[in-house]
C-alpha positions in Angstrom: -8.7 4.8 21.8 -10.7 3.4 18.9 -10.3 0.0 17.1 -10.6 -0.8 13.4 -12.8 -3.7 12.5 -13.3 -5.2 9.1 -16.9 -5.4 8.0 -17.0 -8.2 5.5 -20.6 -7.5 4.6 -19.9 -3.9 3.7 -16.5 -4.4 2.6 -15.0 -1.7 4.6 -13.3 -0.8 7.9 -15.5 0.3 10.8 -14.3 2.2 13.8 -15.7 2.1 17.3 -14.9 3.3 20.6 -12.9 0.8 22.5 -14.3 -0.1 25.9 -11.7 0.6 28.5 -11.3 -3.1 29.4 -10.5 -4.1 25.8 -6.7 -3.7 26.1 -6.7 -5.4 29.5 -8.7 -8.4 28.0 -6.3 -8.7 25.0 -3.2 -8.7 27.4 -5.0 -11.4 29.6 -5.9 -13.6 26.7 -2.4 -13.4 25.2 -0.8 -14.2 28.6 -2.9 -17.2 28.7 -2.3 -18.2 25.1 0.3 -16.2 23.1 -1.1 -17.7 19.9 -4.7 -16.5 20.4 -5.5 -15.3 16.9 -8.5 -13.3 17.8 -6.6 -11.4 20.6 -3.7 -11.0 18.2 -6.0 -9.5 15.4 -7.4 -6.9 17.9 -3.9 -6.1 19.1 -3.0 -5.5 15.4 -5.9 -3.2 15.0 -5.1 -1.3 18.1 -1.5 -0.7 16.9 -2.7 0.6 13.6 -5.2 2.8 15.3 -2.4 4.2 17.5 -0.4 5.0 14.3 1.9 2.0 14.5 1.0 0.6 11.1 4.2 -1.4 10.7 3.9 -3.0 14.1 0.2 -3.8 13.3 1.2 -5.4 10.0 3.9 -7.5 11.8 1.3 -8.8 14.3 -1.2 -9.4 11.4 1.5 -11.4 9.5 1.7 -13.7 12.6 -2.0 -14.1 12.8 -2.1 -15.1 9.1 0.8 -17.4 9.7 -1.2 -19.1 12.4 -4.6 -19.0 10.7 -4.2 -18.3 6.9 -8.1 -18.2 6.5 -8.7 -15.8 9.4 -11.8 -14.0 8.3 -10.9 -10.5 6.9 -7.2 -10.9 7.6 -6.0 -10.7 4.1 -8.2 -7.7 3.3 -6.9 -6.0 6.4 -3.3 -6.8 5.4 -4.0 -5.3 1.9 -5.2 -2.1 3.5 -2.2 -1.9 5.8 0.1 -2.3 2.7 -1.7 0.5 1.1 -1.2 2.7 4.2 2.6 2.0 4.0 2.8 2.6 0.3 3.6 -1.0 -0.6 1.7 -1.5 -3.8 3.1 -5.1 -4.4 2.2 -6.2 -0.9 -1.2 -4.8 -1.3 -1.8 -6.6 -4.5 -0.6 -9.9 -3.2 -2.7 -9.5 -0.1 -5.9 -8.9 -2.3 -5.1 -11.9 -4.4 -4.9 -14.1 -1.2 -8.1 -12.4 0.0 -9.8 -13.5 -3.1 -8.4 -17.0 -3.0 -9.5 -17.5 0.6 -13.0 -16.5 -0.2 -13.6 -19.0 -3.0 
């Protein structure tokens, strides 16, 4: 299983091979704190990598609800909207990304 990670320096998604313990660590952190935005962000990326883009987007929406300035969150959201064909959602997410970086 691979994860997608936003590289803010390059402005692109990077994929890397998930270490076997990543899913277990995410579950553990979420069991300890269901609002752990870092664990939720990784979970969203895992869902997307497994082809469950809508579920990944739902989780990412929750991340951005908890932490609107989460690094790379709005750019990732724009990409997910593009993947689902939601042009308006993509444009809105890019606008929020630009605002959050100012």
